[in-house]
C-alpha positions in Angstrom: 48.0 61.7 -39.8 44.9 59.7 -38.8 42.2 60.3 -36.3 39.4 58.4 -34.4 36.3 59.9 -32.9 34.1 58.4 -30.1 30.8 60.3 -29.9 28.0 60.5 -27.3 30.0 58.9 -24.5 28.4 59.0 -21.0 31.2 60.8 -19.3 31.5 64.4 -18.2 33.7 66.4 -20.7 35.6 68.3 -17.9 36.7 65.0 -16.3 37.7 63.5 -19.7 39.7 66.7 -20.6 41.9 66.2 -17.6 43.0 62.8 -18.9 43.2 64.0 -22.6 45.6 66.8 -21.7 48.0 64.3 -20.0 48.4 62.1 -23.1 48.7 64.9 -25.7 52.1 64.8 -27.3 53.0 61.4 -25.8 54.1 58.3 -27.7 51.0 56.2 -28.4 52.4 53.1 -26.8 53.4 55.0 -23.6 50.0 56.8 -23.5 48.0 53.5 -23.7 50.2 51.9 -21.0 49.9 54.9 -18.6 46.1 55.1 -19.2 45.7 51.4 -18.3 46.7 52.2 -14.7 44.7 55.4 -14.4 41.6 54.8 -12.2 39.1 56.8 -14.3 36.3 55.9 -16.6 37.5 58.4 -19.2 41.0 56.9 -19.2 39.7 53.5 -20.5 37.7 55.2 -23.2 40.5 57.5 -24.3 43.0 54.5 -24.5 40.5 52.7 -26.8 40.2 55.7 -29.0 44.0 56.1 -29.2 44.3 52.4 -30.2 41.7 52.9 -32.9 43.4 56.0 -34.2 46.7 54.1 -34.4 45.0 51.3 -36.3 43.4 53.8 -38.7 46.8 55.2 -39.4 48.2 51.7 -40.2 51.0 52.1 -37.7 52.3 50.3 -34.7 51.8 52.0 -31.3 55.5 52.5 -30.7 55.7 54.4 -34.1 52.9 56.8 -33.4 52.6 60.1 -31.4 49.3 61.5 -30.1 49.3 65.0 -31.8 45.9 66.1 -30.7 43.5 64.9 -28.0 40.3 66.9 -27.8 37.1 66.4 -25.8 34.0 68.4 -26.8 30.6 68.7 -25.1 27.8 66.5 -26.4 24.1 66.8 -25.7 23.0 66.7 -22.1 20.5 64.0 -21.1 17.9 65.5 -18.8 16.4 63.1 -16.2 14.3 63.6 -13.1 14.4 62.1 -9.6 11.3 62.1 -7.4 11.3 64.3 -4.3 9.0 64.9 -1.4 5.3 65.9 -1.9 5.1 64.8 -5.5 7.7 67.1 -6.8 10.8 66.3 -8.9 14.4 67.5 -9.2 16.2 67.6 -12.5 19.4 65.6 -13.1 21.7 66.5 -16.0 23.7 63.7 -17.4 26.4 65.1 -19.7 27.9 63.4 -22.7 31.1 64.0 -24.6 32.7 63.6 -28.0 36.4 62.4 -27.8 38.7 63.0 -30.8 42.3 61.7 -31.0 44.7 62.5 -33.8 48.0 60.5 -34.2 50.9 60.9 -36.6 54.0 58.9 -37.4 56.9 59.7 -35.2 60.1 61.0 -36.7 63.6 59.9 -35.6 64.0 62.7 -33.1 60.5 62.2 -31.5 61.2 58.7 -30.1 
């Protein structure tokens, strides 16, 4: 079993978790192919992390299964936007940590 972690990504963790739950338990090759056509910023990032985890395991994508896909909260970047009469409103820019674990598929898993 091998894993890959992408930290401090400028994507909301809630939005990335929706994509991560879809690929958990999938064949890595099928997961990367399906994420390629998902119109979401998090989908592209997660597909790159899956490819990295497969490479870390020394496997081919068709031989690997995504065993765990986890998205944790990172630090929140606090920014301000100017408003009327010299005041300012806060903007919170969330970040996320994406962790993917892959394992070799057994005969029955393919």
